[in-house]
C-alpha positions as CSV (number, residue, x, y, z in Angstrom):
1,M,-108.9,102.0,-141.1
2,T,-108.4,98.3,-142.5
3,G,-105.7,98.1,-145.0
4,R,-106.1,95.4,-148.0
5,P,-103.5,93.2,-148.1
6,A,-100.7,93.3,-151.0
7,A,-101.3,91.1,-154.1
8,R,-98.9,88.7,-154.3
9,G,-97.0,88.0,-158.0
10,P,-96.5,84.9,-159.5
11,A,-94.5,82.2,-157.8
12,R,-91.0,82.4,-158.7
13,T,-89.3,79.3,-160.0
14,A,-86.3,77.4,-158.4
15,P,-83.0,78.4,-159.7
16,A,-82.3,74.6,-160.5
17,E,-85.5,74.8,-162.7
18,R,-85.1,77.6,-164.4
19,G,-83.1,76.2,-167.6
20,R,-81.7,72.7,-168.9
21,T,-78.3,71.1,-169.8
22,V,-78.3,69.6,-173.1
23,V,-75.1,67.3,-174.2
24,A,-74.7,66.4,-177.7
25,D,-74.6,63.8,-179.1
26,R,-71.2,64.5,-181.0
27,A,-69.8,65.1,-177.4
28,V,-71.2,61.7,-176.2
29,R,-69.4,60.1,-179.0
30,R,-66.1,61.5,-178.4
31,I,-66.0,60.6,-174.9
32,A,-67.3,57.1,-175.8
33,E,-64.4,56.2,-178.1
34,R,-61.8,58.2,-175.7
35,A,-63.0,55.9,-173.5
36,A,-62.8,52.4,-175.2
37,A,-59.7,53.6,-176.5
38,E,-58.4,53.4,-172.7
39,T,-59.1,50.4,-171.9
40,D,-55.8,48.2,-171.0
41,I,-55.8,44.6,-172.7
42,A,-52.8,43.1,-171.2
43,G,-50.3,46.1,-171.1
44,R,-52.1,46.5,-174.7
45,Y,-54.6,49.2,-175.6
46,V,-57.9,48.8,-178.0
47,R,-57.7,50.9,-181.2
48,V,-61.2,52.9,-182.3
49,T,-62.5,53.0,-185.5
50,H,-65.7,53.9,-185.4
51,G,-68.5,55.7,-182.7
52,T,-71.9,56.5,-182.0
53,A,-74.1,57.8,-179.7
54,T,-77.9,59.2,-179.3
55,V,-78.8,61.5,-176.6
56,R,-82.7,61.4,-175.4
57,G,-83.0,63.3,-172.4
58,H,-81.3,62.1,-169.6
59,R,-80.5,58.9,-171.4
60,A,-77.9,57.7,-174.3
61,D,-77.4,55.1,-176.1
62,V,-73.4,54.9,-177.5
63,S,-72.1,52.4,-179.6
64,V,-68.2,52.0,-180.7
65,D,-66.5,49.7,-183.2
66,V,-62.7,48.4,-182.2
67,R,-59.9,46.4,-182.9
68,L,-58.6,44.4,-180.4
69,P,-55.1,43.2,-180.2
70,Y,-54.0,39.5,-181.1
71,P,-54.3,37.3,-178.9
72,A,-57.2,38.4,-176.6
73,V,-60.1,36.3,-175.3
74,L,-62.4,38.2,-177.1
75,A,-65.9,37.8,-174.7
76,E,-63.7,39.4,-171.8
77,A,-62.0,41.7,-174.1
78,G,-65.2,43.0,-175.0
79,E,-67.1,43.1,-171.7
80,R,-64.3,45.1,-170.5
81,V,-64.5,47.3,-173.2
82,R,-67.7,47.7,-172.7
83,D,-67.8,48.2,-169.1
84,R,-64.9,50.9,-169.3
85,T,-66.9,52.9,-172.1
86,A,-70.1,52.9,-169.9
87,D,-68.7,54.1,-166.6
88,R,-66.5,56.7,-167.7
89,V,-69.8,58.1,-170.3
90,A,-72.3,58.3,-167.4
91,E,-69.5,59.7,-164.8
92,L,-68.6,62.5,-167.6
93,S,-71.6,63.5,-169.0
94,G,-74.1,62.4,-165.9
95,L,-76.5,60.8,-168.1
96,T,-77.6,57.2,-167.6
97,V,-76.2,55.0,-170.7
98,R,-79.1,52.6,-171.2
99,A,-77.7,50.4,-174.1
100,A,-73.2,50.1,-175.0
101,T,-72.8,48.1,-177.9
102,V,-68.9,47.6,-179.2
103,R,-68.3,45.4,-182.0
104,V,-65.0,43.6,-182.6
105,R,-64.1,44.5,-186.0
106,S,-60.6,42.9,-186.6
107,L,-58.0,42.2,-184.2
108,A,-54.4,43.5,-184.9
109,A,-51.4,41.5,-184.1
110,D,-48.9,43.3,-181.8
111,R,-45.5,42.3,-184.1
112,T,-43.1,44.5,-182.5
113,A,-43.3,43.4,-178.9
114,P,-41.3,40.4,-178.8
115,R,-42.4,37.6,-175.6
116,S,-40.0,38.0,-172.9
117,S,-38.7,34.6,-171.7
118,P,-38.6,33.6,-168.0
119,A,-34.9,33.5,-168.2
120,R,-35.1,37.5,-168.4
121,E,-37.9,38.4,-166.5
122,G,-37.4,41.1,-164.2
123,G,-34.2,41.9,-165.7
124,P,-33.4,45.3,-168.0
125,P,-35.3,45.4,-171.4
126,R,-33.0,44.4,-174.2
127,G,-33.4,45.5,-178.0
128,R,-31.3,47.7,-180.6
129,A,-32.9,51.3,-181.3
130,R,-31.3,53.3,-183.4
131,R,-30.0,56.5,-182.8
132,P,-33.1,59.6,-183.8
133,W,-32.2,61.7,-186.7
134,S,-31.0,64.8,-186.5
135,A,-33.9,67.3,-188.2
136,R,-30.6,69.9,-189.5
137,R,-33.0,72.7,-189.9
138,I,-30.2,75.6,-190.1
139,P,-28.3,73.7,-193.1
140,A,-31.8,72.9,-195.0
141,A,-32.9,76.6,-194.1
142,L,-29.5,78.2,-195.4
143,V,-29.4,76.0,-198.2
144,A,-33.0,76.7,-199.3
145,L,-32.8,80.0,-198.6
146,A,-29.8,80.6,-201.1
147,A,-31.3,78.4,-203.5
148,A,-34.4,81.0,-203.3
149,A,-32.9,84.1,-203.8
150,A,-30.8,83.1,-206.8
151,C,-33.6,82.0,-208.2
152,A,-36.0,84.7,-207.7
153,A,-33.0,87.1,-208.7
154,L,-32.8,85.1,-212.2
155,L,-36.7,85.2,-212.5
156,Y,-37.0,88.6,-212.4
157,D,-34.2,90.0,-214.4
158,V,-35.7,87.7,-217.4
159,L,-39.2,88.8,-216.6
160,S,-37.7,92.6,-216.9
161,V,-36.1,91.7,-220.1
162,H,-38.8,90.1,-221.9
163,L,-42.0,91.8,-220.7
164,A,-41.0,95.4,-219.9
165,G,-37.9,95.5,-222.9
166,R,-35.3,96.5,-220.0
167,R,-31.5,95.5,-220.7
168,P,-30.6,92.4,-218.6
169,A,-29.0,93.1,-215.4
170,G,-25.0,93.9,-215.7
171,L,-24.3,90.7,-213.2
172,R,-25.9,88.7,-215.4
173,T,-24.4,89.9,-218.7
174,E,-20.9,89.8,-216.5
175,A,-21.5,86.1,-215.8
176,V,-22.3,85.3,-219.4
177,G,-19.2,87.2,-221.0
178,W,-16.8,85.6,-218.5
179,A,-18.2,82.0,-218.7
180,A,-17.8,82.7,-222.5
181,T,-14.0,83.5,-222.5
182,H,-12.8,80.9,-219.6
183,G,-12.9,77.1,-220.2
184,P,-12.3,74.2,-217.9
185,G,-8.1,74.4,-217.6
186,D,-8.6,77.8,-215.9
187,T,-7.7,78.3,-212.2
188,A,-11.0,80.0,-210.9
189,V,-13.4,77.6,-212.5
190,V,-11.4,74.5,-211.3
191,A,-11.4,76.1,-207.8
192,G,-14.9,76.9,-208.2
193,G,-16.0,73.3,-209.2
194,A,-13.8,71.8,-205.9
195,V,-16.1,74.1,-203.3
196,A,-19.2,73.0,-205.3
197,A,-18.0,69.3,-204.4
198,A,-17.2,69.6,-201.5
199,L,-20.3,71.7,-200.5
200,G,-22.4,68.8,-202.3
201,A,-20.5,66.1,-200.7
202,W,-21.2,67.7,-197.2
203,L,-24.9,68.3,-197.8
204,L,-24.9,64.0,-198.9
205,C,-23.1,63.5,-195.5
206,L,-26.2,65.5,-193.5
207,A,-28.8,64.1,-195.7
208,L,-27.3,60.7,-195.1
209,T,-26.2,60.5,-191.3
210,P,-28.5,60.5,-188.3
211,G,-26.7,63.3,-186.7
212,L,-27.0,63.5,-182.9
213,R,-23.9,62.4,-182.0
214,G,-24.1,63.9,-178.1
215,V,-27.0,61.4,-177.2
216,L,-27.4,57.7,-177.0
217,P,-30.6,55.6,-177.9
218,M,-31.6,53.5,-175.0
219,S,-33.6,50.1,-175.4
220,P,-37.5,50.2,-176.1
221,V,-39.4,49.0,-173.6
222,P,-41.6,45.7,-174.4
223,G,-45.0,47.0,-175.8
224,R,-43.8,50.5,-176.1
225,H,-42.1,50.6,-179.4
226,G,-43.4,53.5,-180.7
227,Q,-41.7,55.1,-177.7
228,R,-38.3,56.3,-178.2
229,A,-35.7,57.6,-176.0
230,V,-32.1,59.0,-175.8
231,L,-29.7,59.2,-172.6
232,D,-27.1,62.4,-173.3
233,R,-23.4,61.0,-173.4
234,A,-22.6,64.0,-170.7
235,A,-25.4,62.6,-168.1
236,A,-23.5,59.3,-169.1
237,A,-20.4,60.0,-168.3
238,E,-21.8,62.2,-164.7
239,L,-23.2,59.1,-163.9
240,V,-20.0,57.1,-164.8
241,R,-17.8,59.1,-162.5
242,D,-20.2,59.5,-159.4
243,A,-20.4,55.8,-159.2
244,A,-16.3,55.3,-159.5
245,S,-15.3,58.1,-157.4
246,A,-17.2,55.9,-154.5
247,V,-14.2,53.3,-154.8
248,P,-12.1,53.7,-151.5
249,G,-8.6,55.0,-152.8
250,V,-9.9,56.4,-156.1
251,T,-9.4,59.9,-155.7
252,H,-9.7,62.6,-159.2
253,V,-11.8,60.6,-161.6
254,R,-12.2,61.9,-165.4
255,V,-14.8,60.0,-167.5
256,R,-15.3,60.2,-171.2
257,C,-18.1,58.8,-172.6
258,G,-18.0,57.9,-176.4
259,R,-20.4,56.3,-178.5
260,R,-19.0,52.6,-178.3
261,R,-17.0,52.9,-175.2
262,V,-16.1,55.3,-171.5
263,R,-13.1,55.9,-170.7
264,V,-12.2,56.3,-167.1
265,R,-8.9,58.0,-165.9
266,A,-8.6,57.9,-162.2
267,R,-5.8,57.9,-159.6
268,L,-5.0,56.2,-156.5
269,S,-4.6,57.5,-153.0
270,F,-4.0,54.5,-151.2
271,G,-5.0,50.4,-151.0
272,D,-3.6,48.2,-153.4
273,R,-3.5,48.8,-156.9
274,Q,-4.6,45.9,-158.5
275,A,-7.6,45.1,-156.0
276,T,-8.6,48.7,-156.6
277,R,-8.8,48.3,-160.2
278,T,-10.7,45.1,-159.9
279,A,-13.4,46.8,-157.7
280,L,-13.2,49.9,-160.1
281,G,-14.0,47.7,-163.3
282,T,-16.8,46.0,-161.6
283,T,-18.8,49.5,-160.2
284,T,-18.3,50.7,-163.6
285,G,-19.6,47.7,-165.6
286,A,-22.6,47.6,-162.9
287,A,-23.0,51.6,-163.5
288,L,-23.0,51.0,-167.5
289,A,-25.6,48.3,-166.9
290,T,-28.2,50.4,-165.0
291,L,-28.4,52.8,-168.1
292,G,-30.3,51.0,-170.5
293,L,-28.8,51.6,-173.3
294,S,-29.5,49.9,-176.3
295,R,-25.3,49.0,-177.3
296,P,-23.6,48.6,-174.2
297,L,-20.8,51.2,-173.6
298,R,-17.1,49.2,-173.2
299,P,-15.3,50.5,-170.2
300,R,-11.3,51.6,-170.7
301,I,-10.3,52.0,-167.1
302,T,-6.8,53.8,-166.2
303,L,-5.7,54.1,-163.2
304,R,-2.4,55.9,-161.6
305,P,-1.2,56.1,-158.9
306,T,-0.2,59.6,-156.8
307,P,3.1,60.6,-155.6
308,H,2.5,59.6,-151.9
309,W,1.0,56.3,-152.6
310,H,2.7,53.4,-151.4
311,P,2.1,49.6,-151.4
312,P,0.6,48.4,-148.3
313,D,3.1,45.7,-147.3
314,R,5.7,47.8,-147.6
315,P,5.6,51.1,-145.4
316,P,7.4,53.8,-146.4
317,T,11.0,54.8,-145.4
318,H,12.0,58.2,-144.8
319,T,15.7,58.6,-144.5
320,P,16.6,61.8,-142.1
321,P,19.0,64.4,-144.0
322,P,22.1,64.7,-142.5
323,A,22.9,67.6,-140.2
324,A,23.9,70.5,-141.5
325,R,27.4,71.2,-139.8
326,P,27.5,75.3,-139.1
327,A,29.6,77.1,-141.3
328,S,31.4,78.8,-138.2
329,V,32.6,75.3,-137.6
330,P,35.8,74.1,-139.3
331,A,35.7,70.7,-140.5
332,P,37.6,68.2,-138.5
333,V,41.6,67.5,-139.6
334,P,42.6,63.9,-139.4
335,G,45.0,63.4,-136.4
336,E,44.2,66.8,-134.9
337,P,41.7,67.0,-131.8
338,E,38.8,68.1,-132.2
339,P,37.9,71.6,-131.1
340,D,35.3,72.7,-128.7
341,R,31.6,73.0,-130.0
342,P,29.0,75.0,-128.7
343,V,26.3,72.8,-126.4
344,P,22.9,73.3,-127.5
345,F,20.6,74.3,-123.9
346,G,19.2,71.4,-122.2
347,G,21.5,68.5,-122.6
348,S,23.5,67.1,-125.4
349,G,20.2,66.2,-127.6
350,T,19.2,68.6,-130.6
351,G,17.5,71.4,-128.5
352,A,16.2,74.7,-129.0
353,G,19.4,77.1,-129.3
354,V,23.2,77.5,-128.7
355,R,25.0,78.3,-125.7
356,P,26.4,81.9,-125.9
357,A,29.6,83.1,-126.2
358,E,31.5,83.9,-122.4
359,G,30.8,87.6,-121.3
360,A,27.6,87.7,-123.4
361,A,24.8,88.6,-121.2
362,L,21.3,86.7,-121.5
363,E,18.5,88.8,-122.2
364,E,15.0,88.0,-120.2
365,D,11.6,88.7,-121.5
366,D,9.2,89.1,-118.2
367,S,6.1,89.0,-120.1
């Protein structure tokens, strides 16, 4: 019996051809704008004002409007932006960039980045930066909550009296009556005014001062004036203390860092005092120079010797204490012969013991 071959179904489509990937124009436009904004022009970046993108199949046309930093060579800068945009769009979207258009709309002068002179090239950045202001969220939140609670209670009482016909709250009635019977000369009124004035002065001080006393502003980086950096005073004191502890002869270093100066207290164990003080001042100054602060701190050094310290050119002199006379031996009387004294074991030097009296037996330990 001859069987018929099984009928074959339709050919199955390969997995890679079953669907398609569509990249939206909006996604390509975002990629082009971000790529153009990442272009570095002599340490500064391009600012993109507008961008468009059109996708047709596997091809894309992109266009960006940019603002270049001044001064810059327009042809060279525009070519760099165009190459950067085309390469990044092709890399991230997988499309073929058929045309990439760059339109320079304006030039932006970087007035905040002063040119560094050749004498200062390679040195620490200079400049003056202000201390960042504290948000002071806790005082503001407390004042806002207290004022909101008082206003809400007063508004509720007024609305209940005029709309619902209720009697005013007893607290408000008592407050109005008390204010009608007391004048500016009363002690309670004067005390309340003093408290209110003190609270207002405290709030004004918080509003006019920057706060954040525990941080020190650092010098701005040329070309990055929008970025701010601060250094904790405790961290600065720790760095100075580590540097001062490395000076030979210096021990027990304590550093206190303020907003204007750094106070270093140290102890001297050995070495010349003046030379060690000079080395300590040089090391402290070098450590402060590496912190990169906007306003350099002034060091104040206190170096005190330890009790056992002595100058290097004058060795210590120790006067041996006088030999103690045994209590059983009386002092010699002038004109009389000195009585016999017990002789130490082993000769005439200061030895290990005193010879026992006659007739006494010596106990020896065989162990």
